[in-house]
N, C-alpha and C positions, 0 to 999 in steps of 0.2 A: 178657139185655142184657149188652153187652160193657163191661167196665171196664178201664182201662189207665193206667199212670203214665208220662209222657213227660218226659224231661229235655231242656231247652233250655240249652245251655252256651255260646252265643255271642249277641252282640247281634242282635236282630231289627229294629232301627231304628238308623240312624247319625246322623240329624239331631238336633241338641240341642233338647230341649224347654224349657219355661219354667223347669223346675227345674234346668237346667244339665246334665242327664244325657241320654244317647241315648234317644230317644223310641220306646218299644215299643207305643204305644197302638193303632196301626193293626193290628198282628198280634194283640194282646189282643182287640180288638173282633171281628176275624175269627174267632178261636177261639170266642168266646162266641156269635157268630152261628151257628156250626155246632153249638152245643149243648155245647161243651166248657167246661172250667173252667180259668182262668188263675191260677196262684199265683206270687207274687213271693218265694217261699221254696222250700226243699227240702221233702221229705216230712216231715211232722210227725205226732206221735201224734194219734190221734183218727179218727173215722169220716169217710171221704170219700163224697160222693154216689155211690151205686152206679149202674152202667149209663152212666157218662160217661167220657170221656177227659180226664184231668187233666194239664195242662202245667205243669211247674215250671221257672220262669225263673231261672237262676243264671249269668248271663253273666260273673260275676267269676271263675269257675273257670278255672284256667290251668295249674297245675303238675300233674305226674304224681301227686304225693301227694294233692293236692286232689281230683283225679278219682277216685282209688282210694278215698279216704275216703267220697266221696259215692255212687259207683256201682260199687264193687267187690264188692258183695254181692248184686247182682241185684234190688235194690228197685225199679229202673226197668225198664219193659218195652221202652222204645224211647228213642232219642236223636236230637236235631236239633243239628247242629254246623256251623260254617263253617270257622274257622281253627284252633280248639283241637284239639290232638292227643288222641285217645281211646286210652288204653293198652290193651294186649292183655288185661289182667286184669279190665277192666270187663265187665259182663255186661248184655246187653239181648236178651231172648229173642224179641222180636217184630220187631226190625229197627232200622236207623239210616238217616238221611238226611243227606247233606252238602249244604249250601246252596252251589251253584255246581258247576262241572265238577271232575273229578278226585276221588279218594277216598283219596289218600295219607295223610291225617291220621286216617283212620278205622281205627284199629289194633285194635279189639276182636276177640278170638277168637270172639265170638258169630257172626260171619260170615266168619271166616278172615282178618282183617286187611284192609289197604288194597286188596287185589286182589279181595276178596269171594269168594274161592274156598274153599268149604267152610263148615262151621258150620251152626247151626240156624236162623239168622235171615237175612233178605234185607238186602243193602246197596244203597242207592239214592243218587242225587244229583239235582241239578236243572240239567242241562246247558242252556246257552243263556241262562240268566237274566242273567248278567253278561257275555255275549259281546260285546255292542255297547260296553258301558262299557270293557272291556279293550281292544278294538280301537281305540277312540277315544283312549285313553290312549297306546297304542303309536304311533298316528299323531301324537299331540302330541309324543312324543319325537323322531320324525323331523322334524317341522316346526320344532322348536326349533333344529335345526342345518342344515336344508336347506329352502329356499335359505339360504346361509350369510351373509346380510346381517347385519352387526353392529348389530342394532336398538338394544341398550342404549347402545352408544357413540354412535350417531347421535342418539339421543334426548337424551343429555347435551349433545352439541354444539349441537343445535338449541335446547334449553331455555336454554342459555347465550348464545344469539345468536352462536355462533361458527362458523357454516356458511354457505357461499355455494353455492346449488344449481348455478348455472351453472359455477362453477370447480371445486368440490370433489367433486361426485357421481361424476365419472369415476374417482375413486380407489377406488370400491367396486363393482366388477363382480361379478355373481353369476349363477346359473343357476336356472331354474324346475324344478319336479319333472316337468313334462310332458316325456315322451320318455325319462325316466330308467328304468333297469331295476330292478324290485323283485322280489327272490326271496322267496317265502313257502314255508316248510317245514311242511307239514301242511295238510289240507283239512277240518279239523274246523270247529266252529261259529265259533271265534275267528279261525282262519286265513282262513276264507272271508270273514268280515266285514272283516278287515283288507285282504284283497286287493281287495274292492269299494271300500274307501275309497281305496286307491292308484289304482284304475281311475278313480275320480271326479276325481282330480287329473291324469289323462292319462298316468299312468305305464304302462309296459309290464310286465305281470305274468307271472312264471313261477312255477308251483307244482309242488313235488315232493310226491307222495302215492302211495299204493298204486295199482297199475295199474287196478284196478276203478273208480277215480274219473276216469280220463283223459277218458272221453266227456263227463262233466258239466263238468269243468274247461274243456275246449275249447269246449263249447256256451255257457259263460258268457263266452267271449271271452278267456280266459287261455291262456297257453302251458303245456304240460305238460312236465315234466322227469322222466326215468326215475330219476335219482339226485340226491342233494343237491349233489354237485359240479357236475352239469350245470345245476342251478337257479342255483347261485352264480356260475357262469362269466359274467363281464362285468357282474355286478349292481352297482348303485350303493348298494343297501341290501338287507339280509337280515333277515327277521324269522322267528323259530322258534316254532311252535305245534304241538308233537308230543305233549306229555305224557311222563311218565317211563317208561311201559311197565311190564311186570311186574317184580317184585322177585325177583332170583335169590338165594336164601338161601345157597347155596354160595359164590357170588362176593361176597355182601354188597354188591350194587350193583343199580341199576335198568337195565333193558335199554337204555334210550336215553341213559344218562349218558355225557357226553363226545362225543356224536355230532358236534357242531359243533367240529371240530378243525382241524389244520393243512391238510389237503387241501381242506376246504371254504373256509376263510378265505383261503387263498392264491389261490383261483380268483376272488375278488372283484375288481372294479375298484379300482385304487389310490385310497385315500381314502374307501372305502365306510363306511356306517353299519351297525353290528350292533345289533339289538334282540332282547332275550330277556325278554319279559314273560310267559313260561310258567313254567318251573322252572329254578332256578339251575344245577342239575346237568347240564343239557343241553349246556352249553358247557364245553369243555376250557379251563380258565382259563390254564394254561401256554401253550397254543396262542394264546389271545387276547393274552397278553402279548407273544408273538413277533410277532403280527400288528400290534399297536400300535407295536412298535419298528421294524418293517420297512416299514410303510406301507399294507398292504392295508386295514386298519381305521383310520379317523381318529377315530371316535367310537363308544363302546359305551354303550347304555342297558340296564341290568339291573334287573329287579324280582324280588326273591327274599326269602324269609323270613330274618329276623335276630332272634335271641333273646339276651337279656341277663339272666342269672340271678345276681344279686349280683356283677356285674362279670365273670362268665364268659360270653364271647360265643360263640355257636354258630349253626348253621343254614347252609343252602346259600349264603348271601351271604358267609360268612366268607372263603372263598378269594379273593374279589374285592378284599377290603380291602387286601391287600398291593400292589395296583396303584395305590392312591390316591396314595401319595407321589410316584411317578414320572409318572403319567398322570392325575392328579386332574381337570385341566381338560378332559380328553377323555372323562371318564366321567360318567354320570348313574346313581346307585345309589338305588333305592327299596326299602322294606321289604315287598315284596309288596303294594303299596297299590293297584295298578291295578284289581284285581278286587274289592277289599274296602272301598272307600270310597264307593261310589255308593249313596246312601240308597234311591232307588226300586228299584234292583236287589236290594238286601238284603231290602226289604219284600216284593217280589214273590217272591223265592226262598223266604223264610220261609213265606209263604202257600201256595206250592206244596208245600213240605215238609210243612206241616200236612195238606194234602189227601192227599199220598202216605202219610202215617202213618195217616190215617183209612182209606184204601183197604186198606193192608196189615193193620192190626189188626182191622178190622171185617169186611172182605170177603176178606181174604187174597189181594188183587190187588196186584201189584207193578208200578209204573211206574219206568222208568229204572233197571232192574236193573244192578248191576255185579257181575260174577263169576257164580257158579253159583246156580241157583234151588233153595232148600231145599224138601223135601217139604211138601206141603200148601198151597203158594202157586201162583198163576197169573201168568205173565209177560204183562203188558199192553203191552209195547213202550215206545217212546220218547214222552215228553211234553215239548215245547219251546214257547217263545213263538212267536207268528205271525211267519213270515218267517225264522226261524232254522232252518237245516238243510234248507231247500228245500221241496219240494212232496210231500205225502202224500195217500193216498186219503181220509182223514177230512176234510182241508181241502177237497179237491175236492167231496166230498159235501155239506159245509156250504154251499159256494158254490152248488151245484146246487139246494139247498133255498131259496136266496134268489132268487126268480124275477126280480126287478128287476135284480140284479147279473148273473145268467146271461144275461138278454136283452140287457143293455148290452154285455157281452162279445161276444155273438153278432153284434149289429148292427155294431159297430166292426170286428170281424174280417172280416165279410162285405164291408164297403165296401173294406177294404184288399185283400182277396183278389180281389174283382171288378175293381178298378182294374188290378192287374198281369196278371190273366187277359186283360183286353181289350187291354192293351199287347202282350202276347205274341202274341195272335191277329191284331193289326193289321198291315197292310203297312207298309213303310218310309215310304210316302207318306202313309198315314193317321195315323201315330203322332204327329206334332207337334200336329195338331188335337185328337187324343184327350187328349194330355197337357195341352194348354192348357185344354180344357173340364173335365177331371176332376181336375186337379192340386190345386186348393184343397180340394175335398171329400176327396181322399185324405189331404192333410196334416192336416186336421182330425181325420179318423178315426184316422190313425196316432198323432197326439199323444194323443188320448183313449184309445186302446187302450194306449199306453205307460203312461199315468197309471193306468189300471185294473189293469194287470199289476203295477205297483209298489204301488199302494194295497192290493191284495189278496194281495200276497206270492207272485205267480206266477212265480217265477224260482228257479233253483238246481236241485240234483240231485233226482231223484225217489226217494222212500223207499218201497220196496215194503212191503206189509203187508196187514192185513185191516181191513175196516170194523167 
């Protein structure tokens, strides 16, 4: 029987419970339903139940010193974290899972640091869990300033009875999002979700990503740009979703740091909105300052980590703070809150992290591997929520096993296909009568098929793999 001790060093529930503290009860119940043991302490002296996975919940751990004191001696076999930085000197021989995308905070040498390259243990994450929450927050940042109707000012005037619609409304012209150009840098889970939100508002979407994504980008109805500058050219808003890339120890910087610089920002339409809800380092802050001063950027929304240790401020948000005095009204700065404040996402991510720990510890199977695969483990590929990341073979196989759903898809598809086949085969004289007689049935089937495709997440890129 397998026994293991797992440290949980971030909150696994964000909604406040009756005691006034973040509620971890859903994840506690999930662990116990799987046969594990949930402790609200660190490892204490005394015998633990053998043959079980023991989860030790210490979300108050924060500083390097605290992490080293608790986990610097290898007493824990694995770790689950979200935002807490895991120092290199901590030891977890069986692996670590980061709740959410990215693993930059997972610095333990047990798996070779945040890149996961090397080490004895696998590094994993839970990609896609908070993709929709992050994309929705990024869209909220855009909607706050576009359309640029001064909602608060109008509210105050109306509330005070100081507005005449017939005479005064003409002084507040604005423009809708429909038809505006949105540039999205990156076609990962969050970038794709954000692009789909923009598409729902009728925006024209241009995406820059690796060339291998071009086919799927265009099949989803987006425009493809070979470079970031091409994507930014003529855009009314730009949102970056790239990730930091690999860390270059020699240069002491991440591969994608500063990619959004002068050339990209100067290609935007005058008065564009910049959104960086990814990593603060992706934007060259000096270039952003120049763009705010000269006009390409009218508003910037940044969501990045900020740390305050006894009055000493640090983190990737720090360079942006020097812009506040001059451009404060044109900035929206958040402390990396978009991905880490949604309670359902955190709970779902924590449950998936528990599942991945079980698979890695008991079966030596690794889901959502980051970096290299250590000896003795098997890579099981990606595991994401339904509809995130596109279509894969396992999803299609599951739908095929549901005979009712498969039959419904087949019937609707057949009606749509048959209508257009008859239209194509008909003569010009026959076509009006054919459209008149079959148009309503086609419209019903087309709408139903569209609903089925959306309901069962049958859109987006195809992810090859095995069943």
